[in-house]
KOLTIKOL-542750 format. One record per atom (N, C-alpha, C): residue in one letter; atom name; chain; x, y, z. Coordinates in steps of 0.02 Angstrom, whole numbers, plus 50000, padded with zeros to 5 digits. Atoms other than C-alpha are relative to their C-alpha. Example, Ala and Ser with C-alpha at 12.3 -4.5 7.8 and 13.67 -1.06 7.14 Angstrom:
2
[site "a"; "N"; "A"; [50045; 49941; 50000]]
[site "a"; "CA"; "A"; [50615; 49775; 50390]]
[site "a"; "C"; "A"; [50045; 50060; 50000]]
[site "s"; "N"; "A"; [49958; 49941; 49997]]
[site "s"; "CA"; "A"; [50684; 49947; 50357]]
[site "s"; "C"; "A"; [49961; 50055; 50037]]
This chain:
130
[site "m"; "N"; "A"; [50024; 49991; 50059]]
[site "m"; "CA"; "A"; [53851; 57684; 57199]]
[site "m"; "C"; "A"; [50029; 49950; 49945]]
[site "t"; "N"; "A"; [49972; 50047; 50054]]
[site "t"; "CA"; "A"; [53863; 57539; 57065]]
[site "t"; "C"; "A"; [50023; 50040; 49938]]
[site "q"; "N"; "A"; [49978; 49975; 50058]]
[site "q"; "CA"; "A"; [53962; 57584; 56917]]
[site "q"; "C"; "A"; [49966; 49971; 49938]]
[site "m"; "N"; "A"; [50043; 50025; 50058]]
[site "m"; "CA"; "A"; [53861; 57565; 56754]]
[site "m"; "C"; "A"; [50052; 49970; 49947]]
[site "p"; "N"; "A"; [49952; 50039; 50056]]
[site "p"; "CA"; "A"; [53943; 57444; 56628]]
[site "p"; "C"; "A"; [50014; 50046; 49937]]
[site "k"; "N"; "A"; [49984; 49956; 50056]]
[site "k"; "CA"; "A"; [54029; 57530; 56481]]
[site "k"; "C"; "A"; [49975; 49956; 49940]]
[site "c"; "N"; "A"; [50026; 50028; 50069]]
[site "c"; "CA"; "A"; [53962; 57491; 56301]]
[site "c"; "C"; "A"; [50044; 50041; 49951]]
[site "l"; "N"; "A"; [49968; 49970; 50051]]
[site "l"; "CA"; "A"; [54067; 57535; 56151]]
[site "l"; "C"; "A"; [49952; 50003; 49941]]
[site "l"; "N"; "A"; [50039; 49999; 50057]]
[site "l"; "CA"; "A"; [53963; 57596; 56005]]
[site "l"; "C"; "A"; [50041; 50019; 49939]]
[site "v"; "N"; "A"; [49955; 49976; 50044]]
[site "v"; "CA"; "A"; [54056; 57593; 55842]]
[site "v"; "C"; "A"; [49956; 50002; 49927]]
[site "d"; "N"; "A"; [50045; 49985; 50064]]
[site "d"; "CA"; "A"; [53962; 57666; 55675]]
[site "d"; "C"; "A"; [50035; 50062; 49973]]
[site "d"; "N"; "A"; [49973; 49946; 50035]]
[site "d"; "CA"; "A"; [54021; 57788; 55545]]
[site "d"; "C"; "A"; [49943; 50054; 49995]]
[site "s"; "N"; "A"; [50047; 49948; 50002]]
[site "s"; "CA"; "A"; [53849; 57875; 55553]]
[site "s"; "C"; "A"; [49986; 50025; 50073]]
[site "e"; "N"; "A"; [50005; 49965; 49941]]
[site "e"; "CA"; "A"; [53833; 58006; 55683]]
[site "e"; "C"; "A"; [49929; 49988; 50032]]
[site "s"; "N"; "A"; [50076; 50017; 49977]]
[site "s"; "CA"; "A"; [53640; 57988; 55689]]
[site "s"; "C"; "A"; [49991; 49938; 50042]]
[site "m"; "N"; "A"; [50010; 50059; 49972]]
[site "m"; "CA"; "A"; [53653; 57813; 55727]]
[site "m"; "C"; "A"; [50033; 49990; 50069]]
[site "l"; "N"; "A"; [49962; 49996; 49924]]
[site "l"; "CA"; "A"; [53787; 57828; 55872]]
[site "l"; "C"; "A"; [49951; 50039; 50049]]
[site "n"; "N"; "A"; [50047; 49956; 49959]]
[site "n"; "CA"; "A"; [53671; 57969; 55941]]
[site "n"; "C"; "A"; [49933; 49955; 50035]]
[site "l"; "N"; "A"; [50046; 50041; 49979]]
[site "l"; "CA"; "A"; [53528; 57847; 55940]]
[site "l"; "C"; "A"; [50013; 49947; 50039]]
[site "l"; "N"; "A"; [49981; 50063; 49946]]
[site "l"; "CA"; "A"; [53607; 57695; 56018]]
[site "l"; "C"; "A"; [50033; 50025; 50059]]
[site "s"; "N"; "A"; [49974; 49976; 49937]]
[site "s"; "CA"; "A"; [53700; 57805; 56141]]
[site "s"; "C"; "A"; [49944; 50016; 50043]]
[site "m"; "N"; "A"; [50066; 49985; 49951]]
[site "m"; "CA"; "A"; [53529; 57863; 56209]]
[site "m"; "C"; "A"; [49963; 49935; 50023]]
[site "f"; "N"; "A"; [50036; 50057; 49988]]
[site "f"; "CA"; "A"; [53454; 57693; 56197]]
[site "f"; "C"; "A"; [50040; 49958; 50054]]
[site "m"; "N"; "A"; [49959; 50037; 49953]]
[site "m"; "CA"; "A"; [53602; 57604; 56286]]
[site "m"; "C"; "A"; [49998; 50033; 50073]]
[site "e"; "N"; "A"; [50007; 49958; 49935]]
[site "e"; "CA"; "A"; [53596; 57742; 56427]]
[site "e"; "C"; "A"; [49934; 49976; 50031]]
[site "h"; "N"; "A"; [50065; 50007; 49971]]
[site "h"; "CA"; "A"; [53417; 57700; 56452]]
[site "h"; "C"; "A"; [50000; 49925; 50027]]
[site "l"; "N"; "A"; [49985; 50071; 49975]]
[site "l"; "CA"; "A"; [53473; 57512; 56469]]
[site "l"; "C"; "A"; [50049; 49995; 50059]]
[site "g"; "N"; "A"; [49958; 49999; 49941]]
[site "g"; "CA"; "A"; [53589; 57558; 56606]]
[site "g"; "C"; "A"; [50078; 49999; 49981]]
[site "f"; "N"; "A"; [49928; 49996; 50027]]
[site "f"; "CA"; "A"; [53757; 57575; 56499]]
[site "f"; "C"; "A"; [50032; 50066; 49994]]
[site "d"; "N"; "A"; [49964; 49942; 50009]]
[site "d"; "CA"; "A"; [53887; 57703; 56498]]
[site "d"; "C"; "A"; [50029; 50003; 49935]]
[site "p"; "N"; "A"; [49994; 50008; 50071]]
[site "p"; "CA"; "A"; [53901; 57725; 56309]]
[site "p"; "C"; "A"; [50072; 50039; 49983]]
[site "v"; "N"; "A"; [49942; 49964; 50038]]
[site "v"; "CA"; "A"; [54071; 57772; 56224]]
[site "v"; "C"; "A"; [49998; 49987; 49927]]
[site "t"; "N"; "A"; [50006; 50007; 50082]]
[site "t"; "CA"; "A"; [54074; 57801; 56036]]
[site "t"; "C"; "A"; [50060; 50010; 49964]]
[site "a"; "N"; "A"; [49933; 49995; 50053]]
[site "a"; "CA"; "A"; [54193; 57778; 55898]]
[site "a"; "C"; "A"; [49976; 50009; 49930]]
[site "h"; "N"; "A"; [50024; 49995; 50078]]
[site "h"; "CA"; "A"; [54178; 57824; 55705]]
[site "h"; "C"; "A"; [50019; 49954; 49957]]
[site "d"; "N"; "A"; [49976; 50051; 50042]]
[site "d"; "CA"; "A"; [54271; 57677; 55634]]
[site "d"; "C"; "A"; [50035; 49951; 50053]]
[site "g"; "N"; "A"; [49963; 50050; 49965]]
[site "g"; "CA"; "A"; [54361; 57518; 55677]]
[site "g"; "C"; "A"; [50062; 50017; 50039]]
[site "d"; "N"; "A"; [49935; 49985; 49968]]
[site "d"; "CA"; "A"; [54524; 57602; 55711]]
[site "d"; "C"; "A"; [49986; 50038; 50068]]
[site "e"; "N"; "A"; [50024; 49972; 49940]]
[site "e"; "CA"; "A"; [54439; 57716; 55841]]
[site "e"; "C"; "A"; [49971; 49957; 50047]]
[site "g"; "N"; "A"; [50030; 50057; 49963]]
[site "g"; "CA"; "A"; [54347; 57572; 55899]]
[site "g"; "C"; "A"; [50049; 49962; 50043]]
[site "l"; "N"; "A"; [49946; 50047; 49971]]
[site "l"; "CA"; "A"; [54506; 57464; 55939]]
[site "l"; "C"; "A"; [50035; 50050; 50047]]
[site "s"; "N"; "A"; [49981; 49962; 49942]]
[site "s"; "CA"; "A"; [54577; 57607; 56030]]
[site "s"; "C"; "A"; [49961; 50009; 50057]]
[site "a"; "N"; "A"; [50049; 49995; 49953]]
[site "a"; "CA"; "A"; [54426; 57631; 56131]]
[site "a"; "C"; "A"; [49999; 49938; 50046]]
[site "v"; "N"; "A"; [50000; 50068; 49962]]
[site "v"; "CA"; "A"; [54423; 57445; 56180]]
[site "v"; "C"; "A"; [50054; 49998; 50049]]
[site "k"; "N"; "A"; [49937; 50004; 49949]]
[site "k"; "CA"; "A"; [54607; 57458; 56250]]
[site "k"; "C"; "A"; [49991; 50049; 50052]]
[site "e"; "N"; "A"; [50013; 49942; 49955]]
[site "e"; "CA"; "A"; [54562; 57629; 56332]]
[site "e"; "C"; "A"; [49950; 49984; 50057]]
[site "h"; "N"; "A"; [50059; 49994; 49941]]
[site "h"; "CA"; "A"; [54395; 57597; 56416]]
[site "h"; "C"; "A"; [49980; 49929; 50013]]
[site "r"; "N"; "A"; [50017; 50072; 49975]]
[site "r"; "CA"; "A"; [54380; 57405; 56427]]
[site "r"; "C"; "A"; [49926; 49984; 50002]]
[site "p"; "N"; "A"; [50082; 50003; 49989]]
[site "p"; "CA"; "A"; [54188; 57403; 56390]]
[site "p"; "C"; "A"; [49979; 49925; 50013]]
[site "q"; "N"; "A"; [50025; 50070; 49988]]
[site "q"; "CA"; "A"; [54085; 57258; 56436]]
[site "q"; "C"; "A"; [49949; 49971; 49944]]
[site "l"; "N"; "A"; [50034; 50027; 50063]]
[site "l"; "CA"; "A"; [53994; 57259; 56269]]
[site "l"; "C"; "A"; [50023; 50045; 49944]]
[site "v"; "N"; "A"; [49994; 49974; 50067]]
[site "v"; "CA"; "A"; [54031; 57309; 56088]]
[site "v"; "C"; "A"; [49942; 50000; 49963]]
[site "v"; "N"; "A"; [50044; 49999; 50053]]
[site "v"; "CA"; "A"; [53900; 57359; 55962]]
[site "v"; "C"; "A"; [50035; 50028; 49946]]
[site "s"; "N"; "A"; [49962; 49973; 50051]]
[site "s"; "CA"; "A"; [53984; 57384; 55794]]
[site "s"; "C"; "A"; [49968; 49992; 49937]]
[site "d"; "N"; "A"; [50024; 50012; 50064]]
[site "d"; "CA"; "A"; [53922; 57416; 55618]]
[site "d"; "C"; "A"; [50056; 49964; 49963]]
[site "i"; "N"; "A"; [49957; 50035; 50046]]
[site "i"; "CA"; "A"; [54007; 57306; 55482]]
[site "i"; "C"; "A"; [50039; 50045; 49944]]
[site "h"; "N"; "A"; [49976; 49962; 50069]]
[site "h"; "CA"; "A"; [54036; 57432; 55332]]
[site "h"; "C"; "A"; [50023; 50063; 50034]]
[site "m"; "N"; "A"; [49983; 49935; 49980]]
[site "m"; "CA"; "A"; [54136; 57577; 55391]]
[site "m"; "C"; "A"; [50079; 50013; 49963]]
[site "p"; "N"; "A"; [49931; 49980; 50019]]
[site "p"; "CA"; "A"; [54297; 57667; 55333]]
[site "p"; "C"; "A"; [50055; 49965; 50036]]
[site "n"; "N"; "A"; [49951; 50026; 49968]]
[site "n"; "CA"; "A"; [54466; 57617; 55378]]
[site "n"; "C"; "A"; [49996; 49922; 50029]]
[site "r"; "N"; "A"; [50017; 50067; 49978]]
[site "r"; "CA"; "A"; [54450; 57457; 55494]]
[site "r"; "C"; "A"; [49928; 49987; 50005]]
[site "n"; "N"; "A"; [50078; 50010; 49998]]
[site "n"; "CA"; "A"; [54280; 57383; 55460]]
[site "n"; "C"; "A"; [49986; 49961; 50063]]
[site "g"; "N"; "A"; [50014; 50034; 49951]]
[site "g"; "CA"; "A"; [54184; 57293; 55584]]
[site "g"; "C"; "A"; [50022; 49923; 50020]]
[site "l"; "N"; "A"; [49969; 50068; 49991]]
[site "l"; "CA"; "A"; [54246; 57120; 55541]]
[site "l"; "C"; "A"; [50065; 49998; 50022]]
[site "l"; "N"; "A"; [49931; 49999; 49975]]
[site "l"; "CA"; "A"; [54427; 57170; 55570]]
[site "l"; "C"; "A"; [49997; 50018; 50066]]
[site "l"; "N"; "A"; [49988; 49972; 49931]]
[site "l"; "CA"; "A"; [54389; 57252; 55731]]
[site "l"; "C"; "A"; [49977; 49938; 50033]]
[site "l"; "N"; "A"; [50026; 50054; 49962]]
[site "l"; "CA"; "A"; [54290; 57096; 55788]]
[site "l"; "C"; "A"; [50064; 49951; 50004]]
[site "q"; "N"; "A"; [49939; 50045; 49999]]
[site "q"; "CA"; "A"; [54453; 56990; 55744]]
[site "q"; "C"; "A"; [50047; 50027; 50049]]
[site "d"; "N"; "A"; [49962; 49966; 49947]]
[site "d"; "CA"; "A"; [54557; 57118; 55845]]
[site "d"; "C"; "A"; [49975; 49996; 50080]]
[site "i"; "N"; "A"; [50019; 50001; 49926]]
[site "i"; "CA"; "A"; [54442; 57114; 55992]]
[site "i"; "C"; "A"; [50001; 49926; 50024]]
[site "r"; "N"; "A"; [49984; 50066; 49978]]
[site "r"; "CA"; "A"; [54447; 56924; 55999]]
[site "r"; "C"; "A"; [50068; 49983; 50016]]
[site "n"; "N"; "A"; [49929; 50011; 49975]]
[site "n"; "CA"; "A"; [54633; 56927; 56005]]
[site "n"; "C"; "A"; [50013; 50033; 50061]]
[site "l"; "N"; "A"; [49986; 49965; 49935]]
[site "l"; "CA"; "A"; [54626; 57051; 56149]]
[site "l"; "C"; "A"; [49964; 49968; 50056]]
[site "n"; "N"; "A"; [50041; 50024; 49945]]
[site "n"; "CA"; "A"; [54485; 56978; 56244]]
[site "n"; "C"; "A"; [49940; 49953; 49968]]
[site "p"; "N"; "A"; [50057; 50050; 50029]]
[site "p"; "CA"; "A"; [54390; 56821; 56180]]
[site "p"; "C"; "A"; [49930; 50009; 50040]]
[site "e"; "N"; "A"; [50063; 49996; 49961]]
[site "e"; "CA"; "A"; [54258; 56848; 56311]]
[site "e"; "C"; "A"; [49961; 50060; 49992]]
[site "l"; "N"; "A"; [50038; 49932; 50006]]
[site "l"; "CA"; "A"; [54202; 57021; 56269]]
[site "l"; "C"; "A"; [49950; 49998; 49941]]
[site "p"; "N"; "A"; [50052; 50013; 50036]]
[site "p"; "CA"; "A"; [54035; 57008; 56196]]
[site "p"; "C"; "A"; [49986; 50057; 49942]]
[site "v"; "N"; "A"; [50004; 49954; 50065]]
[site "v"; "CA"; "A"; [54015; 57091; 56012]]
[site "v"; "C"; "A"; [49935; 49983; 49961]]
[site "i"; "N"; "A"; [50055; 49997; 50051]]
[site "i"; "CA"; "A"; [53859; 57133; 55912]]
[site "i"; "C"; "A"; [50011; 50031; 49943]]
[site "l"; "N"; "A"; [49985; 49957; 50061]]
[site "l"; "CA"; "A"; [53886; 57172; 55734]]
[site "l"; "C"; "A"; [49925; 50012; 49971]]
[site "i"; "N"; "A"; [50071; 49978; 50037]]
[site "i"; "CA"; "A"; [53743; 57265; 55643]]
[site "i"; "C"; "A"; [50025; 50022; 49930]]
[site "t"; "N"; "A"; [49986; 49975; 50069]]
[site "t"; "CA"; "A"; [53737; 57295; 55453]]
[site "t"; "C"; "A"; [49933; 50009; 49962]]
[site "g"; "N"; "A"; [50050; 49991; 50047]]
[site "g"; "CA"; "A"; [53619; 57350; 55320]]
[site "g"; "C"; "A"; [50010; 49965; 49936]]
[site "y"; "N"; "A"; [49989; 50043; 50050]]
[site "y"; "CA"; "A"; [53700; 57244; 55195]]
[site "y"; "C"; "A"; [49976; 49930; 49987]]
[site "m"; "N"; "A"; [50028; 50070; 50002]]
[site "m"; "CA"; "A"; [53621; 57086; 55137]]
[site "m"; "C"; "A"; [50060; 49948; 49996]]
[site "n"; "N"; "A"; [49942; 50054; 50024]]
[site "n"; "CA"; "A"; [53786; 57000; 55087]]
[site "n"; "C"; "A"; [50051; 49998; 50050]]
[site "y"; "N"; "A"; [49948; 50007; 49944]]
[site "y"; "CA"; "A"; [53863; 57010; 55260]]
[site "y"; "C"; "A"; [50012; 49925; 50021]]
[site "k"; "N"; "A"; [49980; 50079; 49987]]
[site "k"; "CA"; "A"; [53852; 56815; 55267]]
[site "k"; "C"; "A"; [50064; 49981; 49964]]
[site "s"; "N"; "A"; [49938; 50026; 50050]]
[site "s"; "CA"; "A"; [53976; 56793; 55123]]
[site "s"; "C"; "A"; [50063; 50045; 50038]]
[site "d"; "N"; "A"; [49936; 49972; 49965]]
[site "d"; "CA"; "A"; [54089; 56930; 55214]]
[site "d"; "C"; "A"; [50015; 49960; 50060]]
[site "m"; "N"; "A"; [49978; 50039; 49940]]
[site "m"; "CA"; "A"; [54087; 56824; 55371]]
[site "m"; "C"; "A"; [50041; 49945; 49982]]
[site "n"; "N"; "A"; [49958; 50061; 50016]]
[site "n"; "CA"; "A"; [54166; 56676; 55275]]
[site "n"; "C"; "A"; [50072; 50025; 49988]]
[site "s"; "N"; "A"; [49939; 49973; 50009]]
[site "s"; "CA"; "A"; [54317; 56794; 55256]]
[site "s"; "C"; "A"; [50044; 50000; 50068]]
[site "i"; "N"; "A"; [49965; 49993; 49938]]
[site "i"; "CA"; "A"; [54362; 56794; 55444]]
[site "i"; "C"; "A"; [49981; 49931; 50031]]
[site "s"; "N"; "A"; [50007; 50066; 49952]]
[site "s"; "CA"; "A"; [54383; 56649; 55574]]
[site "s"; "C"; "A"; [49962; 50014; 50060]]
[site "v"; "N"; "A"; [50040; 49981; 49931]]
[site "v"; "CA"; "A"; [54284; 56725; 55718]]
[site "v"; "C"; "A"; [49927; 50021; 49981]]
[site "e"; "N"; "A"; [50080; 49974; 50000]]
[site "e"; "CA"; "A"; [54104; 56756; 55746]]
[site "e"; "C"; "A"; [49975; 50046; 50056]]
[site "p"; "N"; "A"; [50029; 49963; 49945]]
[site "p"; "CA"; "A"; [54010; 56889; 55838]]
[site "p"; "C"; "A"; [49953; 49959; 50049]]
[site "d"; "N"; "A"; [50047; 50035; 49957]]
[site "d"; "CA"; "A"; [53901; 56845; 55985]]
[site "d"; "C"; "A"; [49925; 50008; 49972]]
[site "a"; "N"; "A"; [50072; 50002; 50031]]
[site "a"; "CA"; "A"; [53751; 56909; 55888]]
[site "a"; "C"; "A"; [50008; 50050; 49936]]
[site "f"; "N"; "A"; [49998; 49969; 50056]]
[site "f"; "CA"; "A"; [53705; 56983; 55726]]
[site "f"; "C"; "A"; [49925; 50046; 49993]]
[site "m"; "N"; "A"; [50072; 49974; 50010]]
[site "m"; "CA"; "A"; [53563; 57114; 55683]]
[site "m"; "C"; "A"; [50007; 50044; 49943]]
[site "e"; "N"; "A"; [50013; 49979; 50070]]
[site "e"; "CA"; "A"; [53507; 57169; 55523]]
[site "e"; "C"; "A"; [49962; 50070; 50004]]
[site "k"; "N"; "A"; [50032; 49935; 50003]]
[site "k"; "CA"; "A"; [53466; 57356; 55490]]
[site "k"; "C"; "A"; [49934; 49991; 49947]]
[site "p"; "N"; "A"; [50032; 49965; 49944]]
[site "p"; "CA"; "A"; [53322; 57413; 55509]]
[site "p"; "C"; "A"; [49990; 49947; 50049]]
[site "f"; "N"; "A"; [50037; 50045; 49942]]
[site "f"; "CA"; "A"; [53302; 57332; 55677]]
[site "f"; "C"; "A"; [49969; 50051; 50046]]
[site "t"; "N"; "A"; [50030; 49963; 49947]]
[site "t"; "CA"; "A"; [53195; 57395; 55824]]
[site "t"; "C"; "A"; [50032; 50005; 50061]]
[site "l"; "N"; "A"; [49973; 49996; 49943]]
[site "l"; "CA"; "A"; [53254; 57458; 55985]]
[site "l"; "C"; "A"; [49982; 49939; 50050]]
[site "e"; "N"; "A"; [50024; 50052; 49961]]
[site "e"; "CA"; "A"; [53154; 57314; 56065]]
[site "e"; "C"; "A"; [50049; 49938; 49981]]
[site "q"; "N"; "A"; [49962; 50053; 50024]]
[site "q"; "CA"; "A"; [53253; 57189; 55962]]
[site "q"; "C"; "A"; [50073; 50006; 50026]]
[site "l"; "N"; "A"; [49928; 49996; 49966]]
[site "l"; "CA"; "A"; [53418; 57267; 56024]]
[site "l"; "C"; "A"; [50003; 49989; 50071]]
[site "k"; "N"; "A"; [50010; 50009; 49924]]
[site "k"; "CA"; "A"; [53356; 57261; 56204]]
[site "k"; "C"; "A"; [50001; 49922; 50013]]
[site "a"; "N"; "A"; [50001; 50074; 49981]]
[site "a"; "CA"; "A"; [53320; 57075; 56189]]
[site "a"; "C"; "A"; [50060; 49974; 49980]]
[site "t"; "N"; "A"; [49940; 50029; 50011]]
[site "t"; "CA"; "A"; [53483; 57044; 56112]]
[site "t"; "C"; "A"; [50050; 50014; 50046]]
[site "v"; "N"; "A"; [49956; 49988; 49952]]
[site "v"; "CA"; "A"; [53577; 57128; 56245]]
[site "v"; "C"; "A"; [49985; 49966; 50066]]
[site "e"; "N"; "A"; [50021; 50048; 49935]]
[site "e"; "CA"; "A"; [53477; 57038; 56383]]
[site "e"; "C"; "A"; [50026; 49934; 49985]]
[site "k"; "N"; "A"; [49973; 50061; 50005]]
[site "k"; "CA"; "A"; [53523; 56883; 56306]]
[site "k"; "C"; "A"; [50074; 49986; 50010]]
[site "l"; "N"; "A"; [49926; 50002; 49985]]
[site "l"; "CA"; "A"; [53703; 56921; 56315]]
[site "l"; "C"; "A"; [50023; 50021; 50064]]
[site "q"; "N"; "A"; [49989; 49978; 49936]]
[site "q"; "CA"; "A"; [53688; 56986; 56494]]
[site "q"; "C"; "A"; [50059; 49962; 50037]]
[site "p"; "N"; "A"; [49954; 50032; 49963]]
[site "p"; "CA"; "A"; [53787; 56843; 56573]]
[site "p"; "C"; "A"; [50080; 50011; 49980]]
[site "a"; "N"; "A"; [49939; 49985; 50023]]
[site "a"; "CA"; "A"; [53931; 56873; 56450]]
[site "a"; "C"; "A"; [50019; 50073; 50015]]
[site "i"; "N"; "A"; [49982; 49935; 49996]]
[site "i"; "CA"; "A"; [53921; 57056; 56478]]
[site "i"; "C"; "A"; [50031; 50021; 50074]]
[site "t"; "N"; "A"; [49979; 50003; 49932]]
[site "t"; "CA"; "A"; [53937; 57039; 56662]]
[site "t"; "C"; "A"; [50070; 49970; 50020]]
[site "g"; "N"; "A"; [49936; 50029; 49993]]
[site "g"; "CA"; "A"; [54097; 56939; 56649]]
[site "g"; "C"; "A"; [50057; 50019; 49954]]
[site "a"; "N"; "A"; [49946; 49978; 50064]]
[site "a"; "CA"; "A"; [54189; 57031; 56502]]
[site "a"; "C"; "A"; [50075; 50002; 50020]]
[site "w"; "N"; "A"; [49937; 49978; 49994]]
[site "w"; "CA"; "A"; [54335; 57086; 56585]]
[site "w"; "C"; "A"; [50028; 49967; 50077]]
[site "t"; "N"; "A"; [49975; 50046; 49948]]
[site "t"; "CA"; "A"; [54351; 56960; 56741]]
[site "t"; "C"; "A"; [50056; 49961; 49984]]
[site "v"; "N"; "A"; [49941; 50035; 50014]]
[site "v"; "CA"; "A"; [54508; 56886; 56765]]
[site "v"; "C"; "A"; [49989; 49926; 50045]]
[site "p"; "N"; "A"; [50019; 50067; 49968]]
[site "p"; "CA"; "A"; [54492; 56694; 56801]]
[site "p"; "C"; "A"; [50048; 49993; 50065]]
């Protein structure tokens, strides 16, 4: 039996985590959840997911800081950042790394599926050692 790829979902909204978890399972992922960037960073180290979907605005470590930490750990790990804030582009100027994709809330599950499919080659190779 093939092991499902792990997907880390990071959001401070429990309802958003539940919705994303169900949808990512539907897409064939084994979802792991975290409620802020601190939990998310620990989960990246512990679970070695093939994909990270993270909100930007969260307590403790926000999604931008989490993205920087992930890039330091594994530059190949695909990261999708999601946000409901319109000023996220100015927030992005404060860091030197970029996510693999951005999604503005509200987004449809079809949009998320298309974004995940676009990142599939990177997801497949996220933790492979050259």
